[in-house]
C-alpha positions, 0 to 999 in steps of 0.5 A, spaced: 195 189 586 199 195 588 199 198 595 201 205 594 195 207 598 198 204 605 204 207 605 204 213 610 205 220 608 210 224 612 208 231 614 214 236 615 214 241 620 211 248 617 205 244 613 198 242 616 193 237 614 186 238 616 181 233 613 173 234 614 167 231 609 171 228 604 175 235 603 183 235 605 186 242 606 193 242 606 196 249 609 203 251 609 207 258 609 207 259 602 200 256 600 194 253 601 191 247 597 184 244 598 183 237 595 177 232 594 178 225 597 174 219 594 168 218 599 171 211 601 178 213 603 179 214 611 184 219 613 188 219 620 193 223 622 198 220 627 204 223 630 206 227 624 204 222 619 198 221 614 195 214 614 190 213 608 185 206 609 179 203 606 174 198 608 176 191 605 169 190 602 169 196 597 173 194 591 171 200 587 175 205 591 181 201 591 184 204 585 182 211 588 186 210 594 193 210 591 191 216 587 189 220 592 195 218 596 200 220 591 196 226 590 196 228 597 204 226 597 205 231 591 202 237 594 206 236 600 212 235 597 211 241 592 209 246 598 216 244 601 221 243 595 217 245 589 218 241 582 222 243 576 223 240 569 228 242 564 227 243 557 232 243 551 231 246 545 235 243 539 236 246 532 240 251 528 237 258 530 232 255 535 232 259 541 227 262 547 227 268 551 222 269 557 220 276 560 215 274 566 209 274 562 211 271 556 215 265 553 218 267 546 220 261 542 224 262 535 223 255 532 224 256 525 217 258 523 216 264 519 214 268 526 216 267 533 211 263 538 209 267 544 207 262 550 203 266 556 206 263 562 200 260 567 199 263 574 202 258 578 208 256 574 215 260 573 219 259 567 226 261 566 231 261 560 238 260 563 241 260 556 237 261 549 237 253 549 235 251 556 228 253 559 226 251 566 219 250 568 218 250 576 212 251 581 209 247 586 203 243 583 207 237 579 201 236 575 201 243 572 208 244 571 209 237 567 202 240 563 206 246 561 212 243 559 208 238 555 205 244 552 211 247 550 214 241 547 208 240 543 210 247 540 215 244 536 215 236 536 222 233 536 224 230 529 227 224 530 231 224 523 233 231 524 234 231 531 231 238 532 225 240 537 224 241 544 225 235 549 225 234 556 232 234 558 235 227 560 229 223 556 231 218 551 230 221 544 231 216 538 235 218 532 233 215 526 237 214 520 235 216 513 234 211 508 238 213 502 237 210 494 243 207 491 
């Protein structure tokens, strides 16, 4: 079994962590986020490090121990550094445009597709074929990137679609009759 929950979380300067009644409150100059922690997980702050522990008797809490630790670590990293995902658009005539509220995608459909940008996420179009999704909440950033990729799924035979940059996409060869 993994012991991810046992690893300490470093709390950087400018970020404060408070724990009370199963709720974790994480504050920074940029934002404030509250997270509910599983009832069997015990949190302690010692020397700018957050330590999570559980009682050895509680087997049903062990899976949530590592999950809670990862969620807290992602929130702290998001407040300090932020998260971003690069998307690449492949296809002849495929392009994207972004004003602050909507992402407009031209993907070979008979009409353009408008995607409303969520509240805590920022979308930029560096080039017409390069989109950057960024924000503080890792889960929300990757969900938005996934939703954009679903608008025009990658076609392995033609090599067209929207993909996460750097992700391996298999290219298949079309079988031809002799």
